[in-house]
Phi, psi and omega in degrees: 000129179287141171218122181308318182297313176292324174299318178295320180295320177294313177302313176299317181291323176300317181294321177296319170309307178302318181289321180293331176290341175285344179306321180296310180298320176296316174297316180301316177292323177300308180297326182291316181289329177290322177289329173294320179291325178297330178281356174261142178298310179266008175087155178249103186301319181296324180290319182285327176295318175294332174299305181304319182295314184294318184294317183300317176301314179300316183294320177299314186294323181295319177296323179291318176300329183276001174109012177279172189257027178295138175077012177073023184288127184291162179298326175298320183286324175298321179293324180297321180298317180292315182298325178272001179050047180291331171251102183281162181306314184296308180298324176294317179300325179294318180295321181295314181305317182299309179301335178271320185279321183303314182296339183296341180299336185286324192270337180277134181288151177302134181155196186295317183298320180290319176303321178290321180296318180294324183293314180300315177300318178295319179294318176300315180298312184287336186251263179310312184294319178302311180304315178297320182292325173300319176294322176297316178302312182299319184291320181293323175297322178297321180288329176289312180302315178298317182292317177299318181295315178304313176302315179304318181293321178294318180301311181300319177300317178297315176301319177297318181297312180297312179308314183294320175297322177299315177306314178300313175301314177310312182296318174299321182295315176302315178301316182297318180298321175296325178295318181298314184294317178293326177295321181292320177293317180294326176293321176295313178301328184277343175069229183297331184279358185253022182289322174302316175300324180293321172294321181291318179299320178297321181287319176294325173303308185303317176297314179298320178294318180296317181292321177298317178297323181293317179302311181304312182296320178291323176301315181295316181295320177293330180287323182291335178290333187274000000 
């Protein structure tokens, strides 16, 4: 059974998963351009502009993972991420460390201290940060799986409710048919005086047939949902 809210939640989660996977490439690009700029005596403005762009993209994704509204992510998807604890404390600390340490390359003067900082940053990105991003990806996959399972359960409950309603309508339709039959019998017994019963019986029969047709249509629709 289609549900627009569930569709958006799953779409948002898949989009977040795709964005989170970019954290690796963005952090790598930031370090690469910082190293490139550091190898130039006067610095490379184009390289640092690319560094800022990569760092900015990384920051936006982190904000989204932390519950921000970047990218138009709906409240349901953000709640699913929180419920699944997709962004654990350790992984979040790693993201914070990168966002804190990476910008320092701008304030450090060229020399041994800057080269040491860049080496540490590169090692951090290639090791702990990459592992942390993998943990985040696993958590987001868990959130998507949980949201999908909840949707399936709601759909099953809805189908059951509709099926129960159809069964009740069928019972009413059967009772109406019996009333129509009894009215027809009574009209026949009453002869000339039973014309009124005959009209009523005809109307009841028509209602019964209409109800039966509706039940059949509902049953077909319910079958299509399964």
